[in-house]
C-alpha positions as CSV (number, residue, x, y, z in Angstrom):
1,M,14.7,-12.5,-12.4
2,H,12.9,-10.8,-15.3
3,A,10.2,-8.5,-15.5
4,I,8.2,-8.5,-18.8
5,W,5.2,-6.5,-19.9
6,P,3.8,-5.0,-23.0
7,V,5.2,-2.2,-24.7
8,T,1.8,-0.9,-25.8
9,R,0.5,-0.7,-21.8
10,S,2.0,1.6,-19.3
11,L,2.8,0.4,-15.9
12,T,0.5,1.5,-13.2
13,P,2.0,3.7,-10.4
14,K,2.1,0.7,-8.3
15,V,3.3,-1.8,-10.7
16,R,6.6,0.5,-11.0
17,V,7.3,0.6,-7.3
18,V,7.2,-3.3,-7.1
19,V,9.4,-3.2,-10.2
20,D,11.7,-0.6,-8.9
21,A,11.9,-2.4,-5.4
22,L,13.1,-5.6,-6.6
23,I,15.8,-3.9,-9.1
24,E,17.0,-2.4,-5.6
25,H,17.0,-5.5,-3.7
26,F,18.2,-7.8,-6.2
27,S,20.9,-5.7,-7.8
28,S,24.5,-6.1,-6.8
29,P,26.4,-4.0,-4.5
30,P,28.1,-0.9,-5.7
31,W,31.4,-2.3,-4.0
32,D,30.7,-5.3,-6.3
33,A,30.6,-3.7,-9.2
34,A,34.5,-3.1,-9.6
């Protein structure tokens, strides 16, 4: 999954929260990183 936004525009706090939640939800568990 990819999230793309223009570099010239800053993220609103609501969008940043959603992106951070998606990253946390879809990232690999720490024990799989090894």
